[in-house]
ROGU-585415 format. One record per residue: residue in three letters; y, z, x of N, C-alpha, C in turn. Coordinates in steps of 0.1 Angstrom, whole numbers, plus 2048, in hexadecimal, padded with zeros to 3 digits. Atoms other than C-alpha are relative to their C-alpha. Example, Ala and Ser with C-alpha at 12.3 -4.5 7.8 and 13.67 -1.06 7.14 Angstrom:
REM residues 2
+-----+------+------+------+-------+-------+-------+------+------+------+
:  aa : n_yy : n_zz : n_xx : ca_yy : ca_zz : ca_xx : c_yy : c_zz : c_xx :
+-----+------+------+------+-------+-------+-------+------+------+------+
: ALA :  7F4 :  800 :  809 :   7D3 :   84E :   87B :  80C :  800 :  809 :
: SER :  7F5 :  800 :  7F7 :   7F5 :   847 :   889 :  80B :  808 :  7F8 :
+-----+------+------+------+-------+-------+-------+------+------+------+
END
This chain:
REM residues 227
+-----+------+------+------+-------+-------+-------+------+------+------+
:  aa : n_yy : n_zz : n_xx : ca_yy : ca_zz : ca_xx : c_yy : c_zz : c_xx :
+-----+------+------+------+-------+-------+-------+------+------+------+
: UNK :  808 :  7F5 :  803 :   772 :   DF0 :   9B8 :  7F3 :  801 :  808 :
: UNK :  80B :  7FE :  7F8 :   754 :   DFF :   9C8 :  7F3 :  7FA :  7FB :
: UNK :  80C :  806 :  806 :   73B :   DED :   9B1 :  7FB :  7F5 :  809 :
: UNK :  805 :  80B :  7F7 :   73A :   DCF :   9C9 :  806 :  803 :  80E :
: UNK :  7FA :  7FB :  7F4 :   743 :   DE2 :   9E8 :  7FA :  7F9 :  80C :
: UNK :  805 :  805 :  7F3 :   741 :   DD0 :   A0A :  800 :  80C :  80A :
: UNK :  801 :  7F4 :  7F8 :   735 :   DEC :   A21 :  802 :  7FD :  80F :
: UNK :  7FD :  803 :  7F2 :   73E :   DDA :   A41 :  80E :  804 :  803 :
: UNK :  7F2 :  7FC :  7FC :   75C :   DEB :   A51 :  802 :  7FE :  80F :
: UNK :  7FC :  803 :  7F3 :   76B :   DDD :   A70 :  80A :  80A :  806 :
: UNK :  7F5 :  7F9 :  7F9 :   780 :   DEF :   A8A :  7FE :  80F :  800 :
: UNK :  802 :  7F2 :  800 :   771 :   E12 :   A86 :  7F7 :  803 :  80D :
: UNK :  807 :  7FD :  7F4 :   767 :   E1E :   AA9 :  7F4 :  80A :  7FF :
: UNK :  80B :  7F6 :  7FF :   746 :   E30 :   AB1 :  806 :  80D :  804 :
: UNK :  7FC :  7F2 :  7FD :   74A :   E56 :   AB3 :  7F4 :  808 :  805 :
: UNK :  80B :  7F7 :  7FB :   736 :   E6F :   AC7 :  7FD :  80B :  7F5 :
: UNK :  802 :  7F7 :  80B :   73B :   E87 :   AAA :  7FF :  7F9 :  7F3 :
: UNK :  802 :  806 :  80C :   72E :   E7C :   A89 :  807 :  807 :  7F5 :
: UNK :  7F9 :  7FA :  80B :   743 :   E83 :   A6A :  7F7 :  7FF :  7F4 :
: UNK :  80A :  7FF :  80B :   72D :   E8F :   A4E :  807 :  801 :  7F3 :
: UNK :  7F9 :  801 :  80D :   737 :   E86 :   A2B :  7F5 :  801 :  7F5 :
: UNK :  808 :  800 :  80C :   728 :   E8F :   A09 :  808 :  7FA :  7F5 :
: UNK :  7FA :  808 :  80B :   72F :   E7B :   9E9 :  7FC :  807 :  7F3 :
: UNK :  803 :  7FB :  80E :   732 :   E88 :   9C5 :  806 :  7F5 :  7F7 :
: UNK :  7FC :  80B :  808 :   733 :   E6A :   9AE :  7F5 :  7FD :  7F6 :
: UNK :  80A :  801 :  80A :   722 :   E65 :   98D :  7FB :  7F2 :  7FE :
: UNK :  805 :  80E :  802 :   720 :   E3F :   98D :  7F7 :  7FC :  80C :
: UNK :  80A :  802 :  7F6 :   701 :   E35 :   9A0 :  804 :  7F4 :  80A :
: UNK :  7FC :  80C :  7F8 :   70E :   E13 :   9AC :  80B :  804 :  80A :
: UNK :  7F6 :  7FB :  7F7 :   72D :   E23 :   9BB :  7FB :  80A :  80A :
: UNK :  805 :  7F6 :  7F8 :   71A :   E40 :   9C9 :  7F7 :  7F9 :  80C :
: UNK :  809 :  807 :  7F6 :   701 :   E29 :   9DB :  809 :  7F8 :  809 :
: UNK :  7F7 :  808 :  7F7 :   71D :   E12 :   9E8 :  807 :  809 :  80A :
: UNK :  7F8 :  7F7 :  7F7 :   730 :   E30 :   9F6 :  7F6 :  805 :  80B :
: UNK :  80B :  7FB :  7F6 :   70F :   E3D :   A07 :  7FE :  7F5 :  80A :
: UNK :  802 :  80A :  7F7 :   709 :   E1B :   A16 :  80C :  7FE :  80A :
: UNK :  7F4 :  802 :  7F8 :   72D :   E18 :   A22 :  800 :  80B :  80B :
: UNK :  800 :  7F5 :  7F6 :   72C :   E3B :   A33 :  7F5 :  7FF :  80A :
: UNK :  80B :  801 :  7F7 :   70A :   E37 :   A42 :  800 :  7F4 :  809 :
: UNK :  7FF :  80C :  7F8 :   712 :   E14 :   A4E :  80C :  7FF :  809 :
: UNK :  7F4 :  800 :  7F7 :   731 :   E1E :   A61 :  7FD :  80A :  80C :
: UNK :  802 :  7F8 :  7F5 :   72E :   E2B :   A84 :  809 :  80D :  800 :
: UNK :  7F8 :  7F3 :  800 :   738 :   E50 :   A88 :  7FF :  807 :  7F3 :
: UNK :  800 :  7FA :  80D :   730 :   E58 :   A64 :  7F1 :  802 :  7FB :
: UNK :  80D :  7FE :  806 :   712 :   E66 :   A51 :  802 :  806 :  7F2 :
: UNK :  800 :  7FA :  80D :   70D :   E6D :   A2C :  7F5 :  80B :  7FF :
: UNK :  80A :  7F5 :  801 :   6FD :   E8F :   A28 :  7FA :  802 :  7F2 :
: UNK :  805 :  7FF :  80D :   6F8 :   E8D :   A03 :  808 :  7F8 :  7F6 :
: UNK :  7FA :  808 :  80A :   700 :   E79 :   9E4 :  7FC :  806 :  7F2 :
: UNK :  803 :  7F8 :  80C :   703 :   E8C :   9C3 :  806 :  7FA :  7F4 :
: UNK :  7FB :  805 :  80D :   708 :   E81 :   99F :  809 :  80A :  7F9 :
: UNK :  7F8 :  7F5 :  807 :   717 :   EA2 :   993 :  805 :  80A :  80A :
: UNK :  7FB :  7F5 :  7F7 :   72B :   EBF :   9A2 :  7F6 :  80B :  800 :
: UNK :  80A :  7F6 :  800 :   710 :   ED6 :   996 :  7F5 :  7FD :  80A :
: UNK :  80B :  804 :  7F7 :   6F6 :   EC3 :   9AB :  806 :  802 :  80F :
: UNK :  7FA :  7FE :  7F3 :   70E :   EC3 :   9C9 :  801 :  80F :  804 :
: UNK :  7FF :  7F2 :  7FD :   715 :   EE8 :   9C7 :  7F3 :  807 :  803 :
: UNK :  80D :  7FB :  7FD :   6F0 :   EEF :   9C6 :  7F9 :  7FB :  80D :
: UNK :  807 :  806 :  7F5 :   6E5 :   ED8 :   9E2 :  808 :  7FE :  80D :
: UNK :  7F8 :  804 :  7F4 :   702 :   ED2 :   9FA :  7FE :  809 :  80C :
: UNK :  802 :  7F7 :  7F5 :   6FB :   EF1 :   A0F :  7F4 :  7FC :  809 :
: UNK :  80B :  804 :  7F8 :   6DB :   EE1 :   A1B :  803 :  7F7 :  80C :
: UNK :  7FB :  807 :  7F5 :   6EE :   ECA :   A32 :  80F :  7FF :  7FE :
: UNK :  7F2 :  7FF :  803 :   712 :   ED4 :   A30 :  809 :  7F6 :  807 :
: UNK :  7F8 :  80B :  7FA :   72B :   EB7 :   A36 :  80D :  806 :  805 :
: UNK :  7F2 :  7FC :  7FD :   74E :   EB9 :   A45 :  809 :  7FC :  7F5 :
: UNK :  7F7 :  805 :  80A :   75D :   EA6 :   A28 :  7F8 :  7FC :  7F3 :
: UNK :  806 :  804 :  80D :   754 :   EA1 :   A03 :  809 :  7F6 :  7F9 :
: UNK :  7F9 :  80A :  807 :   75F :   E81 :   9F1 :  7FB :  801 :  7F1 :
: UNK :  804 :  7FC :  80D :   760 :   E8A :   9CC :  808 :  7F9 :  7F5 :
: UNK :  7FA :  805 :  80C :   767 :   E79 :   9AB :  806 :  80B :  7F8 :
: UNK :  7FB :  7F6 :  809 :   77B :   E8C :   990 :  7F9 :  800 :  7F3 :
: UNK :  806 :  801 :  80D :   76C :   E7F :   970 :  7F0 :  800 :  801 :
: UNK :  80F :  7FF :  7FE :   748 :   E8C :   973 :  7FA :  806 :  7F4 :
: UNK :  807 :  7F9 :  80B :   72E :   E96 :   959 :  7FE :  80F :  803 :
: UNK :  800 :  7F1 :  7FE :   72F :   EBC :   955 :  80D :  804 :  807 :
: UNK :  7F4 :  7FB :  7F8 :   746 :   ECD :   96E :  809 :  7F5 :  806 :
: UNK :  7F8 :  80A :  7FA :   764 :   EB9 :   978 :  801 :  801 :  80F :
: UNK :  7FE :  800 :  7F1 :   76B :   EAF :   99C :  80A :  80A :  805 :
: UNK :  7F5 :  7F6 :  7FC :   78A :   EC5 :   99D :  7FB :  80E :  800 :
: UNK :  806 :  7F2 :  800 :   778 :   EE4 :   992 :  7F5 :  802 :  80B :
: UNK :  80A :  7FF :  7F5 :   75C :   EDC :   9AA :  805 :  802 :  80D :
: UNK :  7FB :  7FE :  7F3 :   771 :   ED8 :   9C8 :  807 :  80E :  802 :
: UNK :  7FB :  7F2 :  7FF :   782 :   EF9 :   9C0 :  7F5 :  80A :  803 :
: UNK :  80B :  7F7 :  7FD :   760 :   F0A :   9C1 :  7FB :  7FE :  80E :
: UNK :  804 :  803 :  7F2 :   756 :   EF8 :   9E1 :  80A :  806 :  80A :
: UNK :  7F6 :  7FA :  7F7 :   776 :   F03 :   9F1 :  7FF :  80E :  802 :
: UNK :  802 :  7F1 :  800 :   76F :   F27 :   9E8 :  7F4 :  803 :  809 :
: UNK :  80D :  7FD :  7F9 :   74B :   F25 :   9F6 :  802 :  7FC :  80F :
: UNK :  800 :  806 :  7F3 :   753 :   F10 :   A15 :  80F :  7FD :  804 :
: UNK :  7F2 :  802 :  7FE :   778 :   F15 :   A1F :  803 :  7F5 :  80A :
: UNK :  7FD :  80A :  7F6 :   776 :   EFC :   A3C :  7FC :  7F2 :  7FB :
: UNK :  804 :  80D :  805 :   767 :   EE0 :   A27 :  80C :  7F8 :  7FB :
: UNK :  7F6 :  809 :  804 :   77E :   EC2 :   A22 :  7FC :  7FA :  7F3 :
: UNK :  803 :  805 :  80E :   780 :   EB5 :   9FE :  80A :  7F5 :  7FD :
: UNK :  7F8 :  80B :  803 :   78D :   E93 :   9F5 :  7FC :  7FA :  7F3 :
: UNK :  803 :  806 :  80D :   790 :   E84 :   9D2 :  800 :  7F0 :  802 :
: UNK :  801 :  80E :  801 :   785 :   E60 :   9CC :  7FE :  7FD :  7F1 :
: UNK :  800 :  800 :  80E :   78E :   E58 :   9A8 :  808 :  7F4 :  7FA :
: UNK :  7F8 :  80A :  806 :   79E :   E40 :   98F :  80D :  806 :  7FA :
: UNK :  7F5 :  7F9 :  806 :   7B7 :   E5A :   983 :  80C :  801 :  809 :
: UNK :  7F5 :  7FF :  7F8 :   7DA :   E58 :   990 :  80C :  807 :  7F9 :
: UNK :  7F6 :  7F9 :  807 :   7EC :   E6F :   977 :  805 :  80D :  808 :
: UNK :  7FB :  7F5 :  7F9 :   802 :   E8C :   982 :  7F8 :  80C :  7FF :
: UNK :  807 :  7F3 :  802 :   7ED :   EA8 :   973 :  7F3 :  801 :  809 :
: UNK :  80C :  800 :  7F8 :   7CC :   E9E :   984 :  804 :  800 :  80F :
: UNK :  7FC :  800 :  7F2 :   7DD :   E97 :   9A5 :  804 :  80E :  804 :
: UNK :  7FB :  7F3 :  7FD :   7EF :   EB8 :   9A4 :  7F5 :  80B :  800 :
: UNK :  80B :  7F6 :  801 :   7D0 :   ECC :   999 :  7F6 :  7FE :  80C :
: UNK :  80A :  802 :  7F5 :   7BA :   EBC :   9B4 :  806 :  805 :  80D :
: UNK :  7FA :  7FB :  7F3 :   7D2 :   EC4 :   9D0 :  801 :  80F :  800 :
: UNK :  800 :  7F1 :  802 :   7D6 :   EE8 :   9C3 :  7F2 :  806 :  802 :
: UNK :  80E :  7FB :  7FF :   7B0 :   EEB :   9C1 :  7FB :  7FF :  80F :
: UNK :  804 :  800 :  7F1 :   7AE :   EE3 :   9E7 :  7FD :  7F2 :  805 :
: UNK :  803 :  80E :  7FA :   7AB :   EBD :   9EA :  80A :  7FD :  80B :
: UNK :  7F8 :  804 :  7F4 :   7B7 :   EB0 :   A0C :  805 :  7F2 :  7FF :
: UNK :  7FC :  80E :  802 :   7BB :   E8D :   9FF :  7FC :  7FB :  7F2 :
: UNK :  802 :  805 :  80D :   7BC :   E78 :   9E0 :  801 :  7F1 :  800 :
: UNK :  801 :  80F :  7FF :   7B0 :   E53 :   9DF :  7FC :  7FB :  7F3 :
: UNK :  804 :  807 :  80D :   7AD :   E3B :   9C2 :  7F4 :  7F7 :  804 :
: UNK :  80D :  807 :  7FE :   78C :   E28 :   9BE :  802 :  7F2 :  804 :
: UNK :  7FE :  80E :  7FB :   79D :   E07 :   9C5 :  804 :  800 :  80F :
: UNK :  7FE :  7FF :  7F2 :   7A2 :   E13 :   9E9 :  7F5 :  7F7 :  808 :
: UNK :  80A :  808 :  7F8 :   792 :   DFA :   A02 :  7F7 :  808 :  808 :
: UNK :  80A :  7F8 :  7F8 :   773 :   E04 :   A15 :  806 :  804 :  80E :
: UNK :  7FA :  7FD :  7F3 :   786 :   E02 :   A36 :  80A :  80B :  7FF :
: UNK :  7F6 :  7F5 :  802 :   7A2 :   E18 :   A29 :  7F9 :  80D :  7FD :
: UNK :  807 :  7F4 :  804 :   789 :   E31 :   A1B :  7FA :  806 :  80D :
: UNK :  805 :  7FA :  7F3 :   778 :   E35 :   A3D :  80C :  806 :  809 :
: UNK :  7F5 :  7FB :  7F8 :   79A :   E38 :   A4E :  805 :  80D :  7FA :
: UNK :  7FB :  7F4 :  807 :   7A4 :   E53 :   A34 :  7F7 :  80C :  803 :
: UNK :  80A :  7F5 :  7FD :   784 :   E67 :   A3B :  803 :  805 :  80E :
: UNK :  7FC :  7FC :  7F2 :   78D :   E67 :   A60 :  80D :  807 :  801 :
: UNK :  7F2 :  7FA :  800 :   7B1 :   E6F :   A59 :  7FF :  80F :  7FB :
: UNK :  802 :  7F2 :  806 :   7A6 :   E8E :   A44 :  7FA :  809 :  80A :
: UNK :  807 :  7F7 :  7F6 :   78F :   E9B :   A5F :  80A :  803 :  80C :
: UNK :  7F6 :  7FE :  7F6 :   7AC :   E97 :   A78 :  80C :  808 :  7FC :
: UNK :  7F5 :  7F8 :  805 :   7C3 :   EAC :   A63 :  809 :  7FA :  7F7 :
: UNK :  7F7 :  807 :  809 :   7D3 :   E93 :   A4C :  7FD :  803 :  7F2 :
: UNK :  802 :  7FE :  80E :   7D6 :   E92 :   A27 :  802 :  7F2 :  7FA :
: UNK :  7FF :  80D :  805 :   7CF :   E6E :   A1D :  801 :  7FE :  7F1 :
: UNK :  7FE :  803 :  80F :   7DB :   E61 :   9FB :  802 :  7F1 :  7FF :
: UNK :  7FC :  80E :  803 :   7DC :   E3F :   9EB :  80F :  7FF :  7FE :
: UNK :  7F1 :  802 :  802 :   800 :   E31 :   9EA :  805 :  804 :  7F3 :
: UNK :  7FB :  7FD :  80D :   802 :   E35 :   9C5 :  800 :  80F :  7FD :
: UNK :  801 :  7F2 :  801 :   7F7 :   E59 :   9C7 :  80B :  807 :  808 :
: UNK :  7F5 :  7FA :  7F8 :   810 :   E61 :   9E3 :  80D :  7FF :  7F8 :
: UNK :  7F3 :  801 :  807 :   82C :   E54 :   9CD :  800 :  809 :  7F4 :
: UNK :  800 :  7F7 :  80B :   821 :   E69 :   9B0 :  803 :  80F :  806 :
: UNK :  7FD :  7F3 :  7F9 :   821 :   E88 :   9C8 :  80F :  801 :  803 :
: UNK :  7F1 :  800 :  7FE :   845 :   E7F :   9D2 :  807 :  802 :  7F3 :
: UNK :  7FA :  7FE :  80D :   84E :   E7C :   9AD :  7FF :  80E :  7FB :
: UNK :  802 :  7F2 :  805 :   840 :   E9E :   9A5 :  80B :  809 :  807 :
: UNK :  7F6 :  7F8 :  7F9 :   856 :   EAD :   9C0 :  80F :  7FD :  7FB :
: UNK :  7F4 :  805 :  804 :   874 :   E99 :   9B4 :  804 :  804 :  7F1 :
: UNK :  7FD :  7FF :  80F :   871 :   E9D :   98E :  7FE :  80E :  7FB :
: UNK :  803 :  7F2 :  805 :   864 :   EC1 :   98A :  808 :  80A :  808 :
: UNK :  7F7 :  7F6 :  7FA :   87E :   EDC :   991 :  7FD :  80E :  7FA :
: UNK :  802 :  7F4 :  806 :   872 :   EFF :   98B :  80C :  809 :  800 :
: UNK :  7F4 :  7F8 :  800 :   88C :   F1A :   982 :  801 :  808 :  80C :
: UNK :  800 :  7F8 :  7F4 :   883 :   F2E :   9A1 :  7F6 :  7FA :  80A :
: UNK :  809 :  805 :  7F6 :   873 :   F24 :   9C2 :  7FB :  80C :  807 :
: UNK :  806 :  7F5 :  7F9 :   85B :   F3B :   9D3 :  806 :  800 :  80E :
: UNK :  7F9 :  7FE :  7F4 :   86B :   F49 :   9F2 :  7F6 :  806 :  80A :
: UNK :  80A :  7FB :  7F6 :   853 :   F4D :   A10 :  807 :  801 :  80E :
: UNK :  7F9 :  7FE :  7F3 :   86F :   F50 :   A2A :  7FD :  7F5 :  80B :
: UNK :  802 :  80A :  7F6 :   867 :   F2F :   A3A :  80E :  7FB :  805 :
: UNK :  7F4 :  806 :  7FA :   881 :   F21 :   A52 :  802 :  7F2 :  7FD :
: UNK :  7FE :  80E :  803 :   891 :   EFF :   A4D :  7F6 :  7F7 :  808 :
: UNK :  809 :  808 :  7F8 :   87B :   EF1 :   A69 :  7F2 :  801 :  7FB :
: UNK :  80D :  7FF :  806 :   85C :   F00 :   A59 :  7FE :  7F9 :  7F3 :
: UNK :  800 :  806 :  80D :   865 :   EF2 :   A38 :  7FF :  7F0 :  803 :
: UNK :  802 :  80E :  7FD :   869 :   ECF :   A48 :  7F2 :  7FD :  804 :
: UNK :  80E :  802 :  7FB :   847 :   ED2 :   A59 :  7F7 :  801 :  7F4 :
: UNK :  808 :  7FF :  80C :   837 :   EDE :   A38 :  801 :  7F4 :  7F7 :
: UNK :  7FF :  80C :  808 :   845 :   EC0 :   A26 :  7F8 :  7F4 :  807 :
: UNK :  807 :  80B :  7F9 :   836 :   EA9 :   A41 :  7F1 :  802 :  7FD :
: UNK :  80E :  7FD :  802 :   814 :   EBA :   A3C :  7FC :  7FC :  7F1 :
: UNK :  802 :  804 :  80E :   817 :   EB4 :   A16 :  7FF :  7F1 :  7FF :
: UNK :  801 :  80F :  801 :   81E :   E90 :   A1C :  7F5 :  7F9 :  807 :
: UNK :  80C :  806 :  7FA :   7FE :   E8C :   A30 :  800 :  7FF :  80F :
: UNK :  800 :  800 :  7F2 :   809 :   E90 :   A54 :  7F6 :  80A :  806 :
: UNK :  807 :  7F6 :  7F8 :   7F2 :   EA0 :   A6E :  808 :  806 :  80B :
: UNK :  7F7 :  7FA :  7F6 :   7FE :   EB4 :   A8B :  806 :  7F6 :  809 :
: UNK :  7FA :  80A :  7F6 :   802 :   E96 :   AA2 :  80B :  7F8 :  7FA :
: UNK :  7F5 :  808 :  807 :   816 :   E81 :   A89 :  80B :  808 :  7FD :
: UNK :  7F5 :  7F7 :  803 :   82B :   E9F :   A7F :  808 :  802 :  80C :
: UNK :  7F9 :  7FE :  7F4 :   833 :   EA5 :   AA3 :  809 :  7F4 :  804 :
: UNK :  7F8 :  80C :  7FE :   83E :   E81 :   AA7 :  80C :  7FF :  7F7 :
: UNK :  7F6 :  801 :  80A :   852 :   E82 :   A87 :  80C :  80A :  803 :
: UNK :  7F5 :  7F6 :  7FD :   865 :   EA2 :   A92 :  804 :  800 :  80F :
: UNK :  7FD :  802 :  7F2 :   866 :   E97 :   AB7 :  7FF :  80D :  807 :
: UNK :  803 :  7F4 :  7F9 :   856 :   EB7 :   AC3 :  7F1 :  7FF :  805 :
: UNK :  80E :  801 :  7FB :   835 :   EBF :   AD5 :  7F6 :  804 :  7F6 :
: UNK :  80B :  7FC :  809 :   813 :   EC3 :   AC5 :  7FF :  80F :  800 :
: UNK :  801 :  7F1 :  7FF :   813 :   EE8 :   AD1 :  80B :  806 :  7F8 :
: UNK :  7F6 :  7FA :  809 :   834 :   EEE :   AC0 :  7FD :  7FF :  7F2 :
: UNK :  805 :  802 :  80D :   826 :   EE0 :   AA0 :  7F6 :  80B :  7FC :
: UNK :  80A :  7F6 :  802 :   808 :   EF7 :   AA3 :  805 :  80D :  7FF :
: UNK :  7F9 :  7F3 :  801 :   81E :   F15 :   AA9 :  806 :  802 :  7F2 :
: UNK :  7F9 :  7FF :  80D :   833 :   F0E :   A8A :  7F6 :  800 :  7F4 :
: UNK :  80A :  800 :  80A :   814 :   F06 :   A75 :  7FA :  80E :  7FE :
: UNK :  805 :  7F3 :  801 :   806 :   F28 :   A7D :  809 :  80A :  7F9 :
: UNK :  7F6 :  7F8 :  807 :   826 :   F38 :   A72 :  801 :  7FE :  7F1 :
: UNK :  801 :  803 :  80E :   825 :   F25 :   A52 :  7F4 :  806 :  7F9 :
: UNK :  80C :  7FA :  806 :   801 :   F30 :   A4B :  802 :  80F :  7FE :
: UNK :  7FE :  7F2 :  801 :   80B :   F54 :   A52 :  809 :  804 :  7F4 :
: UNK :  7F7 :  7FD :  80B :   828 :   F53 :   A3A :  7FB :  7FD :  7F2 :
: UNK :  805 :  804 :  80D :   816 :   F41 :   A1F :  7F3 :  808 :  7FC :
: UNK :  80C :  7F9 :  802 :   7F7 :   F57 :   A24 :  7F4 :  7F7 :  7FD :
: UNK :  80A :  80A :  802 :   7E0 :   F39 :   A27 :  7F9 :  7FE :  80E :
: UNK :  808 :  802 :  7F3 :   7C6 :   F2E :   A41 :  7FD :  7F2 :  804 :
: UNK :  803 :  80D :  7FD :   7C5 :   F09 :   A40 :  80B :  7F7 :  7FB :
: UNK :  7F5 :  809 :  804 :   7DB :   EEA :   A3C :  7FF :  7FD :  7F1 :
: UNK :  801 :  803 :  80E :   7CC :   EE2 :   A1A :  805 :  80C :  7F7 :
: UNK :  7FA :  7F5 :  808 :   7D4 :   F05 :   A0D :  80F :  801 :  801 :
: UNK :  7F2 :  800 :  7FF :   7F7 :   F02 :   A1A :  806 :  7F5 :  7F8 :
: UNK :  7FB :  80B :  809 :   7FC :   EE1 :   A09 :  7FF :  803 :  7F1 :
: UNK :  802 :  7FD :  80D :   7ED :   EEE :   9E9 :  80B :  80A :  7FB :
: UNK :  7F6 :  7F5 :  803 :   805 :   F0D :   9EA :  80E :  7FA :  7FF :
: UNK :  7F2 :  807 :  801 :   823 :   EF7 :   9F1 :  802 :  7F9 :  7F3 :
: UNK :  7FF :  807 :  80C :   81B :   EE2 :   9D3 :  800 :  80A :  7F4 :
: UNK :  800 :  7F7 :  80B :   812 :   EFF :   9BC :  80C :  808 :  7FE :
: UNK :  7F4 :  7F7 :  801 :   830 :   F15 :   9C4 :  80D :  7F8 :  802 :
: UNK :  7F4 :  808 :  7FE :   848 :   EF8 :   9C9 :  808 :  804 :  80C :
: UNK :  7F9 :  7FB :  7F5 :   851 :   F04 :   9EB :  809 :  7F5 :  807 :
: UNK :  7F8 :  80A :  7F9 :   85E :   EE2 :   9F8 :  80B :  7FC :  7F7 :
+-----+------+------+------+-------+-------+-------+------+------+------+
END
């Protein structure tokens, strides 16, 4: 747990572009440990550390980050409701959950609200930093337990009808890879096609789903059971 967090992370290279991260976490010890980890890692900077979503919504615009790391169980507004509002206000903002909850309902609600990743609080500091980088690079990082739950949701829940967005079999395969957390490069490798081919098909997927980002596409795929 982050209560006794070792903030030394090896193997993370320096970057010319700093990744700006904001934290929403009600427990002071965890909040301070996360701030120390982020500020102590080359290529990262903590733009703000907030105890509640209400505080984050009020102050985050003062130094807008690229990614927000948010708990779910917060005093007042929940983390899921908060990221939904943040996504509406700042569509390009990346939102990642860091929580103790691994139940289907919260995972599903968080992804549908716009979360690009879902990590459990027992995630190691090194993996947390890697996950922040992965999200900025277009990935959708999840703890292994959470990824298994997402797969189980797809396997166990069968709606009577599936929304039809006229996606081709190739586009459906690519959308499934995006839901599983792949970025453009890894999806290209998985499908044995070029990066530009992936980009072309992703644009077609966005047009058909009437979305503007990967996180919106993933949320719609989950919500409408497209995959």
